[in-house]
N, C-alpha and C positions, 0 to 999 in steps of 0.2 A: 571462597565454598561456594557447593557449582551452582543455580536458578533450576526451583524446584521443575522437572519436565508439565508443560501446557495440557492442562487437558479435553482433545479436542472434539467436539462432537456432529457429525456429517445432518446438516440440516440446520443447525442453529448458525445463528451470524457468532460471525468475529469481529471485533477493535481494531482494526487495523489504524495507526500511524504511522506519522514518519516525519522526521526537522532532523533538522541543523545542527550538528553537534556547534559547545557552546552557542545556540542562538548562531548558529546562521546559515545563513539567505540557501535555502536548499534550492531554489532555480535561478540562479543571478542571470540569467540571457527568455525570451521569447521561446530560441529555441531550445532553448533542455527543456518545456515545462512542454515544452508537441511533443518533447522523442519522448518524455516520463509517460503522458497519457496514451499514445500511442502504444509505447510497449502495455500495461494496461490494459485500452483495448484486448490485445492481437489474447494478452495471459486467461483476461477475464472471459473471454469469446471459447480462446482452447480447451479450457477444461471448467464450460457450465459457470461462470461463479456470476454473480448480484449487485453489486453496488447500488444500496438506502441510499445512502445522503454520501452527502463528500463535500465542504469547509474548505 
């Protein structure tokens, strides 16, 4: 059965997570994290998004 579509409300915060399958490590090398971080900066800036918290 397909998932129910999420409701997207402009101007409201969204909870976004990332994790590895079966609790695997997401960033194996420091360069992996740097690459990911640069992509986040690029696209958040491009689309006018904000990060309110990162853990």
